[in-house]
N, C-alpha and C positions, 0 to 999 in steps of 0.2 A: 595534520599532512595527511592527504588519502596515502593507504598504502600501495603497494606495487602490483602489478597483475599477479608476480609469482604468490604475492601473500596473499592473493583472496580468499584461499578458504582454510588463513591459520587463525587462530584462537587466540583469545590474549583474560588470564585471570581478572577476577574484578577488582584485587588490587590493583593490580596495573592499570585499571582502568581509571579507578578511584583517583590514584595518585594524577590526572592529570584531567580528570573533569569535577564535576561537582558530587562534593561530598552525597547526595540523597540519593546518588546511584548505585552507592556502595551497598552489598547485603552480605554482612555478616554470617549470615547462616549458611550460603552457598554461595558458588563460583558462578558467574554470570559471563559464559562462555562468546562474548560478541565481540565481533572484528570490528577496529576502527577507522573506518574512513573518514572522519571529520572528526579532533577532537573539539573544536568552541567555534561555532554550536556545534553539538552532539550530533553527530550519524554512526550509528553503530549497527552494525548488518548482523544475522543470525546466520551461523556457520553452516554449513550444507548439510553435515551430520544431525546437524537439531532442527530441521527446517519443518515448521508446523506442529514445534514441540504445545504439549501442555502446558508447560512450565512460563512463566508471564516473565522471569527472569531470565527468558531468553528471546522474549520476542523481541522485535526491533526496532528503532528507538531515530524518530526525524523530528530534528529541531531548527528548525529557521533560526532565531535567536536563541540568544541565551534563556535560561530557565527565570519566569518571573515572577515578581513576588505576590503571591496572593493570597490576602489575612483571610481565614477559614473563619473568622470570625464575624467579618464584617461584610463577606460576599454576600451577593446577590447575582443575578443572569436579570438582564436589562430585556426587555421584546417591545420596540417601537417601530414606527414609522406610519405605513401604509394600513393603522389598523386602529379599531374602536376604542379598544381598549390597553392601555399601554400598560407593560407590567412590572414590576420589582419580585424574584422569587429568590427567596433562601434556597440551600440545599433543602431543608425540613419540607417547604412548599412542594417542593419539586416531588420529593418522595409521596408526601400524601396524596399526590394524584394516580400515583400506582403503578406498581414495577412490572416490566417484562425483561426476558433477558432471550437475546439472537446470536447464533453463532455464525459468527461473520467472517470472511478473510479481508483482511486490509492489506493493498499493496501498493508500494509508492509509485506514484507515475514514474520515476525514474528506473525502478527496479532492471539491473540488467546492461546499465549506460556503460562497463568496464570495456564488455564488447562488441560498443560501437567502434569502426572504421569508417577517416580517422577517427581518433579521439578527439570529445567533447568536453565544454567545460559542466560544472555539476559533479554531485558525490558521484565518486566511480563505486557504486554498486556491483555487485556480480548477482547470486540468483537468489539473497537472502535477505532483500528488503521486502519481504513480505511473511505474513503470519495469520494463524487464524485464533477466535477469543471467542470467549463467551460474554457478550456485554451488556450489561444493565443497566435500567434506565426507565425513563419515559420515551412514548414516541413525541418525536419533536412535533408532528400533526395534532398530540393533545393540547400542547402549549400552544398552538396557533390559534387553535380552535377557543381557548381561555382568552387570548387576544382578541379574538375574532377580527380575522383578516378582512379586510373593505374589498368591494368588487372592483376588478381592474388589477389588481394585483402582479407584482412581474415575478424576480426573484428574492429570495429570504437569503440574506446576507449573515455569515455566522463568523464573528470578529473574536479572534482571541487576545488574552490579555500579551502575549509577547510580543515583545516591539522593537523596531531597529530599523537601519538606513543600507542601503544595498547600494554599491558603487556600479557596477556594470549589469545592467543597465540600472541607472540609474535611477533610486527612486527620489520622491519630494520631499525630503527630509526622514526623519522616522517616521515608522508607519505601523500599522498593526497589522498582523499575519490576517486572511480573511478568504472568504471563499463565498461565493452568490453561489445558490440553485436555486433550479425551478420550483414555482408551490409545487405542480404535481409531483413531484421529487419528494417534498420534503414533508409530502401527507402520506406519505408510502411507508407501510408498516416495519419496514427496515429500517426508519431513518430515526435515529434516537439521539438524545440527551443523556448521555452514558454519566455514572460515578461508581459506576462496579466493573470488573473485568474478572474472569476465571471465577468469580462467585467469592472474589475478594473485593476489598476498596480500591478505584481507580490510582495507582502507582502515579505519582509527581512526574513522571520520567513518562507517562503517558497521557497526563495532561490535568491531571486532577487541581481544582476539586468535579470538574465539567469539563469532557468534550464530546463531539459530533460524532455519531457515525452514521456512516450514508450508505446500506448497502451496497455493494456491487460497483460502487463507484471506484475510481481509485484516489489515495489517502490525501490529496490536497484536499478533499471537501470533510476529511474528517477532525475537522480542526480543532487544538488541543487547547485547553484553560480558556474554556468556551466563556465568555462573561456578556456579549452583547449580541444579541439579534434582530435584527433593523429588517422591516418587510418595505421594499419597494415597489414602485408604480410602475418600473420599468425593466429592462435587464440591468444587471450588474456589467458596468466596465469599469474595475478597479484594476488595479495593477496585476494581480496577481489572477485575473481571469484573461487579461490578453497580452502585458508582457512578457509574464509568464505563466508556466502551465495552459499552455496553449499548443495549437497545431496546423499546419496551414490545410484546407477544405477545399478544393477545385470543385466552384460551380459548374453550371451544366453548359457556359460557355468559356469553361477551361482558365478561369479567375482565379489565383487563388487567393482566400479570405483566411483570417485568425478565428478560430473557433474555441472556446474553452473546453479542456478536456473532457470525460466525462466516465462513461464505463469504463470499466478492466475489458481487457481483449481476451480471448482465449490462447490457455500456455502450460504447456507439457514441460515439467524440469525432471532431468533424470538426477539421484540421489544416490543412485548404487548402479556401475562404480566410476569411482570419483576421475576428475580427469590426471591425467599420466600415468593411472593404473596400468601393469603390467599382468599380462593373463595369460593363461597356459593355452596353447592352442589344441583343438579336438576336443576339449571340455567343454561343458554346459553349464554356464553364468545366470547368474539372474541379474535382471534388469530393474529398478525401481524406482519411483519415482510418484512425485503429484501432480495433477494438475486441477487446472479453476477456471471458469469462464464468467466472472462478473455476477451478473443478473441472470446468467442462463445457467441452466446446466449442461456437463462434460458429456456430451453423447456417446464418443469416441476417444482409444489413445492407439497411435500406431507407432511402431519403432522401425528404423533403417537402422544396418549393419555397414552398409556399402558407402552411406555419403548422400541416401537419398535416393538411391539406383529405386531399390525393391523395400517396400513398405509389409507389415506384419502388425495385427491387429495384437494390444496389449489385452491385459486381464485387466476390466477396471473394476473396483467397488462403485457399490452404490454414489451417484454423484446426484446435490440437488444443489441449485441455484444458491448463490450467493455462500458458498462452502467449496473448500476443496475437496479432494478424492483421493485414493493411494489408485497405482495402478502398476503390476508386475509380468514383464515376460522372461523367456530364457532363449539364449540362442550358444551356440557353440562357434565359435571364429578358425578361422583357419589364420597361421600365420603372417605377420606382415603389421605393418601400421591400418589403424585401424579411425573411423570418422564414426562414430556412433549420435543419433538422432532420435527424437521423440516429437511428436507435433499431436496435438490435441485439437478434436473440432466439437463445435457445441451444438445445442438442441434445435440454433436455428441456421446451419447448415455452416456457421464460420469456422474456419479453419487457419493457423497459423500461416505466415506468408512465407515462402522458401527464401526470400530475401527482403532488407530494411528498405522501408518508404523512406527518402530522403523529408516528405512534408510532415513526418513526427514530430521532428525536431529530435529534442533529445528527450523524449518520453514515448509511454505504448511502445515498449522494446518488446514483441514477442514471434518477434521472425527464428527462423531454425538455428538454433548455435549449436553446434557439436563438438560433443565430448572427443577428445584426440586422449586413443589407448594404445599400447603395443601390445601383440599378443606372438610370445613364443611359444 
């Protein structure tokens, strides 16, 4: 069951998690302080204190269905559809194609959903359904080149081995999780078929033996337990492109139409001080956090200690596309309740909005969320 708002930043030891979850999640060597949002299928959130940790055991977990049973001895990735050469590739076949490593942020499209008012359905993530890892694999473009994609190709559909039925909105029986991406994005250097994470084999909880990584896009495109790639001669209009993981976009005539989610939006998150902290009036206090902007770099981060009336620039570490950057600032607040805000602007001029756009449904949550503090 999802936790309440007051449990937002509470951690749980690995033993407690493993007791109610799949045994392969447990790690006897170290604790995995992940917040349980949903027990089955598993939705586990990184605590605010460990945001962007380099420890794989602290990386958030997002599952749509129960863990699939993948036989590593017989596993093959198939590539089919609008191609000249249909392929069946073992893990060794893929590794012989050459490996690259890319450090890339992965953020769930519903990250921050617990802050939506009124509450909406879906996993009630706080800020912690996001992380950055070093992903090792082969560029998807190299796989498609070997398959020789035919002229007129549309979307490349990534299909996972996980499977199940959704009751509301209903699926047509049990379906696999999948996601279609345009051929142009599939060929980008940041789009990988990955078998490694943080210089170690990809864990089962993160999609082993293979998962897709689509750099700069929300995590719904990073299909876990990747087993099939189907190239279409048209856009993909499956369940996970239309009914789910989509938002309303207004045409020039003002008519709303559903559009698949894609690029991560700019966001800054405060990791210190934490919500509910009590600060001493008149003293200097540090404000710290992280910012990211998907395919773009973060150009600046600003902070406000008066609920957004005035803003001051934070010190931003080097920012690159696809990665998160640390930022910091200081302030000396007066006594009383305080609403602390942080906002990021990317290098294309896109800034976090002040208010939530309802056309985004339950996704792309990057509007300003105050950190409420008390100063005495």
